[in-house]
N, C-alpha and C positions, 0 to 999 in steps of 0.2 A: 420467457424475460429474461435479455442481457443484460447485467449490472454494469451501465454505460458513466463513463467520465464524464463533464458538464458539457464537452462536445466531443464529438472523433476525432482524434490526435496522430498523426499520421511523424513515425519513430523513423526513422534511416539509417537501417544499420550494417556497421562496417566490422563485423566482427563475426566472426560464426558459430554454429546456433550453439555449439557445447561450450563458450563462455556465456552463456546463462545459466544458471542453478535448474536444474528439471522445473515441471509445472514454470517453472516463472515467464515463458512469455505465454502460456496460456491463460495466464494471470495476470496480465499487460491489456494481453488481446480481450477477456474476459469485463476489465474496466475500460474502456474506451480506447486503448491503445494501440493503433495498427501499429505493426513494426516489420516494415519493409527491407529486408535483402536489396542493398545496392546494385549484387549481380539482375537483377529483376528490373534494376531501377536505370542503373549510369557505375561507372565505374568514379572515383572516387574522384577523377576533375570534371567531371560531370557537376555540371550548374543550373542546366536546362527548370531544373523541379525544384520547389523548396517544400522541405517536409519542417515542421516546428520543432524537430531536435533530430539531434543529429549522437550516435550512436556507435564513439572509434576505440580502436586498440591506443596503449598510452605511444606503441611503435609507430604507428600512420596518420599519429594527428598532423604530422608538420605532409600528408596528400589532404590534406582537407583543401575541398574550392576553396583560392579568398576567397574573404566579401569584405570591402572596401567601405561598404554600406551601413545603414543604421534603421531598422532594430536588427544585429546580427543572430544566425542560428545556433541558439544554447547547445551546446556540447558536452555531453558524462567518456570520460575517459573510463575507460577500463586495465587494470594493471596487472601487471602477476603477484603482487606480493604489497610494503610502504609505500604508498603514493608516494614519485617525487614534483615539488613544486615547478605546476605548469604558469607562462608564462599568459601566455593565449585569453586574450578575454573574453572569447567565449564558452571557454571551459567552465559549466558552475560547480561541479566536481567530481571527486572521482571517486571511484569504485574497483573491488576486487572482484579478481574472473576466482571460480565463476560464477556470476551477478547475482541474487539473493534479490530477490520481492523486498524485504525490510530495505536494502539500499537504495535505491533503484527510486521505489514508490515518493519517497522524500522527496527526489527532486526533482520528478518529475512533475510533483503535484506542484513545486513552488516555482518552477521555471515557469507553468501552462494553463495552472488554473488557478481564478482568480482568486478561490475562497482555496487554499491548498489545506489539508489533511495531515497529519501528520504519520498516520500506517492506515494498511486496508481494513474496509471494512466487509464484510456480507451480511444479507438478507437470513438469518432463519429463522425456527421457530420451538425454541429448547426449551422442553417445563423447566420452573426455578426456583427459587424461592429467597428469601435474604429475613434475613435474625440480627436480631439487637434486643440483649439482656431479654425479658420475658416477651417481646413481642413478634410476632412471624406474621413475614405477608407471603402471597402465592399469588404465581402470573408464571411469563414468560418470557425470554427472549427474545426478540423480534430481529436487533443489527446485533452485529460483533466482531470486534479489536483487540488486537493485543493491549489496548485503552482504556478501553470501556465497555458498555450495549447501552442497548434502547431496551428498556425494563416494560413490560404490560402489566399494569393490575388494577384492579378497579376502586382498589386503596388513596387514601393520600398520604405522600410522601415528600416531605420538606423538602427544599434545597438545603444542603450545608450535615442531609445526614446519616452521621454512619454507620457502618452496618457489614454484614457479614452474607457473600453473595454467593449459591453453594447451584451448579445446574450441571448436568450430564452430557459428555461430548461422545459420540461411535465408539466401538472398539469397549464398552467400559470404563470406560476417561470419567474420570467427575475432576472439576475445577471448584476451588475454592476461596475465596479472594474476600478483601475486604474492598466494600464499592465505597463511594461519597457522591449522593445524589447531587447531580447540578443544578436539576431543573423539570419540570412534570407541564405536561401541556394536556390536559384531557387524562386517557387511562396509560401515554408514554409519560415514560421516566426516563431521564437520560443520566448517565450514571459514567462517571470516570475511575477506574481501576484504582487502590493504593497500595504499588511495590506489590503484585501478584506473584508467587513462588514461579523458578524460572522453567521447575516441571508442566504449569497452567499456562505459561505462557506461549512455551513452548508444541502444546497438546494446541491451543488457539490458534498461532501462526497456524500448521498442519492444517486445520480443517477448516480456515475464513482462507486457504489458498488451495484445495479443492474443492470447496463449494465452488468459488471464483473458477476456476479449470472447470466449471460441468457448467456454467451459466449460459 
């Protein structure tokens, strides 16, 4: 079953496929964002269709169709380096090429979703354990992002509790990070990671993106 955004969104892409990082398009498709190259729908000047958002290279921003009505279609600009100041009111952000999921996703969420998230998450089922002093909780990570997870356990875990969380990823990688309990509902506990090591963050990003690309 595909992991979708709140509703299916259409993104008009005015850039070549290599302007996206590897797997980025597959991950976004898995999240419910349908990326349509304009070559299949129309050229720059074609204003007969209305995508939810446009992605364009900084060198071709002025070629987009004029929009004199409100609300205007939001635009993400891909740049070749340090982004320049952009005066176009439609532009919601600039992302360096090749565009990574981690940079595109929060902009898409802020522009298109009623309850935006800051980072992508994927459904999982990973055995995990939490420790604090002489206490220990065992369970499983049911969903995962670089900022936190949903942990399943039969034991009570009060909000505000800080602990160590350990769980494995494929290829022998182990994630160990501090986490804080946000809330518990039944056997589901929402946790936020507290400054995970850079190596763990990279491993989580790679795992989450690979999961979403396959959904």
